[in-house]
C-alpha positions as CSV (number, residue, x, y, z in Angstrom):
1,M,27.9,1.8,44.3
2,K,28.2,4.5,46.1
3,S,29.6,5.6,49.7
4,K,29.4,7.8,51.6
5,I,31.6,8.3,55.2
6,K,30.7,10.6,57.9
7,S,33.6,10.6,60.6
8,G,33.9,13.3,63.1
9,L,38.3,12.2,63.3
10,S,41.2,14.3,60.9
11,N,41.3,14.0,57.9
12,A,44.2,11.8,58.4
13,R,42.3,8.8,60.0
14,N,39.2,9.2,57.5
15,L,41.4,8.6,54.8
16,T,43.0,6.1,56.4
17,L,39.3,4.3,57.0
18,L,38.6,5.0,53.8
19,T,41.6,3.3,53.0
20,S,41.0,0.2,54.5
21,V,36.8,0.0,53.4
22,M,38.3,0.2,50.0
23,C,40.2,-3.1,50.2
24,I,37.6,-5.0,52.7
25,S,35.3,-4.3,49.8
26,L,37.7,-5.3,47.0
27,I,38.7,-8.7,48.8
28,G,35.0,-9.6,49.7
29,T,33.1,-8.7,46.7
30,G,36.1,-10.5,44.3
31,C,36.7,-7.0,42.8
32,A,32.9,-7.4,41.1
33,D,30.3,-5.3,40.7
34,K,28.6,-7.2,43.6
35,E,26.8,-6.5,47.4
36,V,29.8,-5.7,49.2
37,V,29.2,-7.7,52.8
38,A,29.6,-6.0,56.1
39,Q,31.6,-5.8,58.7
40,E,32.1,-5.0,62.2
41,V,34.2,-2.2,62.4
42,D,35.1,-0.4,65.6
43,E,33.0,2.7,66.9
44,S,35.8,3.9,68.4
45,T,38.0,4.5,65.6
46,V,35.2,5.7,62.9
47,D,32.1,7.8,64.8
48,T,30.0,6.4,61.2
49,V,30.5,4.4,58.4
50,L,27.3,4.2,56.0
51,V,27.5,2.1,52.9
52,V,24.8,2.6,50.2
53,D,24.2,0.3,47.8
54,E,23.8,1.2,44.5
55,A,20.6,1.0,43.2
56,P,19.8,-1.2,40.6
57,E,19.9,-0.7,36.7
58,I,16.3,-0.8,35.1
59,V,15.7,-2.2,32.0
60,E,12.7,-1.0,29.9
61,V,11.2,-4.1,29.0
62,I,9.1,-3.3,25.6
63,E,6.7,-6.0,24.1
64,V,6.6,-5.7,20.3
65,D,3.4,-5.6,18.2
66,T,3.4,-8.1,15.7
67,S,0.3,-8.3,14.4
68,I,1.7,-6.0,11.3
69,T,4.3,-8.3,10.5
70,D,2.1,-11.7,10.7
71,E,-0.2,-9.9,8.4
72,V,2.3,-9.4,5.7
73,D,3.7,-12.9,6.3
74,D,0.3,-14.0,5.9
75,K,-0.1,-11.9,2.4
76,S,3.3,-13.1,1.3
77,K,1.5,-16.6,1.4
78,V,0.9,-18.2,-1.4
79,E,-1.9,-20.5,-1.9
80,A,-1.3,-23.7,-3.7
81,A,-3.3,-24.2,-6.8
82,P,-5.6,-27.1,-6.6
83,A,-4.8,-29.7,-8.5
84,K,-6.4,-30.5,-12.1
85,D,-8.5,-33.0,-13.1
86,S,-6.4,-34.9,-15.9
87,D,-9.4,-35.3,-17.6
88,K,-10.2,-32.1,-18.5
89,F,-6.6,-30.7,-19.8
90,S,-4.3,-31.6,-22.5
91,D,-0.8,-30.7,-23.7
92,D,-2.4,-27.5,-26.3
93,A,-3.9,-25.7,-22.6
94,G,-3.0,-22.0,-23.3
95,K,-1.6,-22.6,-27.0
96,K,-2.5,-21.3,-30.3
97,F,-2.5,-22.7,-33.8
98,L,-3.9,-23.2,-36.8
99,V,-6.2,-25.8,-38.1
100,T,-7.4,-27.0,-41.9
101,D,-9.6,-29.4,-43.0
102,I,-12.6,-28.5,-41.5
103,K,-16.2,-30.1,-41.5
104,V,-18.7,-28.5,-39.6
105,I,-20.9,-30.9,-37.3
106,D,-22.8,-28.0,-35.8
107,G,-23.4,-24.7,-34.8
108,D,-20.0,-24.9,-31.9
109,T,-18.7,-28.1,-33.0
110,F,-16.1,-29.2,-36.2
111,T,-13.4,-31.4,-37.1
112,A,-10.1,-29.8,-38.3
113,T,-6.3,-31.3,-39.2
114,R,-3.1,-29.5,-36.8
115,E,0.0,-28.8,-39.0
116,N,1.5,-31.8,-37.0
117,G,-1.1,-34.1,-39.1
118,A,-3.6,-34.6,-36.1
119,K,-7.0,-34.6,-36.2
120,I,-9.0,-32.9,-33.6
121,T,-12.3,-32.1,-32.8
122,V,-13.0,-28.3,-31.7
123,R,-15.9,-27.2,-29.4
124,M,-16.7,-23.1,-29.1
125,A,-15.9,-22.6,-25.3
126,G,-18.2,-20.1,-24.1
127,L,-21.4,-21.0,-26.6
128,D,-24.1,-23.8,-27.2
129,A,-25.4,-24.5,-30.5
130,P,-29.0,-26.3,-31.0
131,E,-28.1,-29.8,-31.4
132,I,-29.1,-31.2,-34.8
133,G,-32.6,-31.7,-34.6
134,Q,-33.6,-29.1,-32.7
135,D,-34.9,-25.5,-34.2
136,L,-32.3,-23.6,-36.8
137,A,-30.0,-26.7,-36.0
138,E,-29.1,-26.2,-40.1
139,E,-29.1,-22.3,-40.3
140,S,-26.8,-22.3,-37.3
141,A,-23.8,-25.1,-38.5
142,E,-24.0,-22.6,-41.9
143,Q,-23.5,-20.1,-40.2
144,L,-20.4,-21.6,-39.1
145,R,-19.4,-22.8,-42.1
146,G,-19.8,-19.5,-43.9
147,C,-17.8,-17.5,-40.6
148,L,-15.0,-21.0,-41.7
149,A,-15.2,-20.5,-45.0
150,S,-11.4,-19.9,-46.3
151,G,-10.9,-23.3,-44.4
152,N,-8.4,-22.2,-41.8
153,A,-8.3,-20.9,-38.5
154,L,-6.5,-20.0,-36.1
155,I,-7.5,-22.3,-32.6
156,T,-7.3,-20.8,-29.4
157,V,-7.4,-23.9,-26.5
158,Q,-8.8,-22.6,-23.6
159,A,-5.9,-22.2,-20.5
160,T,-8.1,-24.2,-17.8
161,N,-11.1,-27.2,-18.9
162,S,-9.2,-27.5,-22.4
163,I,-11.5,-30.3,-22.9
164,D,-14.9,-30.8,-22.3
165,D,-16.0,-34.8,-20.4
166,K,-16.5,-36.0,-24.1
167,G,-12.4,-34.7,-25.8
168,K,-13.4,-32.5,-27.2
169,T,-10.8,-29.6,-27.8
170,L,-12.5,-26.4,-26.6
171,A,-10.9,-23.5,-28.2
172,K,-11.8,-19.7,-29.6
173,V,-11.7,-19.9,-33.2
174,E,-11.1,-17.1,-35.7
175,S,-10.8,-16.9,-38.8
176,A,-10.5,-14.4,-41.7
177,E,-9.9,-11.8,-38.6
178,L,-13.7,-12.5,-37.7
179,N,-13.9,-14.5,-33.9
180,C,-16.4,-17.0,-34.8
181,N,-17.5,-17.6,-31.7
182,Q,-18.6,-13.5,-30.5
183,Q,-20.2,-14.5,-34.5
184,Q,-22.3,-17.3,-33.6
185,I,-24.2,-15.3,-30.5
186,E,-24.8,-11.6,-31.5
187,T,-26.5,-13.5,-34.2
188,G,-28.6,-15.6,-32.3
189,M,-26.9,-18.8,-33.9
190,A,-25.9,-19.8,-30.4
191,W,-26.7,-18.7,-26.4
192,M,-24.0,-18.5,-25.0
193,Y,-22.8,-21.0,-22.6
194,D,-21.6,-19.9,-19.0
195,K,-21.8,-23.1,-17.1
196,H,-17.3,-22.8,-17.2
197,D,-17.1,-18.8,-17.6
198,E,-14.7,-18.7,-15.7
199,D,-12.8,-20.2,-18.0
200,L,-12.7,-18.1,-20.4
201,A,-10.1,-15.0,-20.9
202,L,-11.5,-12.3,-19.4
203,E,-11.7,-10.3,-23.0
204,D,-13.6,-13.2,-24.1
205,Y,-15.9,-13.4,-22.1
206,Q,-16.8,-9.0,-21.8
207,L,-16.7,-10.0,-25.9
208,Y,-19.4,-12.1,-25.5
209,V,-21.8,-10.8,-22.5
210,F,-22.4,-8.2,-24.8
211,A,-23.0,-10.4,-27.9
212,N,-25.3,-12.1,-26.2
213,R,-27.0,-8.6,-24.8
214,A,-27.7,-7.2,-28.3
215,A,-29.4,-10.4,-29.7
216,L,-31.7,-10.8,-27.5
217,D,-32.5,-6.9,-27.3
218,N,-32.7,-7.7,-31.0
219,K,-34.3,-10.8,-31.0
220,E,-32.1,-12.2,-33.2
221,G,-32.1,-15.8,-34.4
222,L,-33.0,-18.4,-31.3
223,W,-34.2,-15.2,-29.3
224,G,-36.6,-14.0,-31.9
225,N,-38.7,-17.8,-29.8
226,A,-39.7,-17.5,-27.1
227,D,-40.3,-21.0,-27.0
228,A,-37.2,-22.2,-28.1
229,E,-35.3,-24.4,-26.3
230,R,-32.6,-24.4,-25.2
231,P,-29.8,-27.6,-26.0
232,W,-28.6,-27.9,-22.4
233,A,-32.5,-28.4,-21.7
234,Y,-32.4,-30.5,-24.1
235,R,-29.3,-32.9,-23.5
236,E,-30.8,-33.3,-20.3
237,R,-34.2,-34.3,-21.0
238,L,-32.6,-36.9,-23.3
239,G,-30.2,-38.4,-21.4
240,K,-27.1,-36.9,-24.0
């Protein structure tokens, strides 16, 4: 609080008056920074007393834009993974292991024995070969036997949808440094089967796409017969 005192009195009287006003102010405010309550002043002793309250301090309110922090928060949120279908996942999901005692059923399926003695049926991922009874079914199966002629194979089980609806292990099959899945596709002994292509590893998916294109362009195997029925359509037609 600022005070300006104008008076025509002598300096001595002004000093006395100023001292009195200050005392009154201190008593009236309780020694706190509050508005001073005006009290009657004998005009005979003071020409003019003007009390001016100090203007209140202005506090600037700054609004904070939270859109940026909100965006960061949103990006930091991790979406929960969908629940797995227990019928399509096994403990072997994403794992690699050797199998032996291989017996080919058709161009994309065989039985085998794991190192721990467990018997499994393997369905090669990313392709669909002719069913028994369809054109080139025997040729397709024979070529797979050739790829697995070493008698053992390294299989890489799919990380997602690791088993099909019949309990077969879905996997990439490698033997004697050959990718048997890729070979079956690029020679036209099987079609690329993209029903669950999102489950394939990106590298494998790209390999199979190029292999399928090469077989189509060169009219290899099944692609040489424009009327060949796709095995998935064959199964649907027969209700298999």
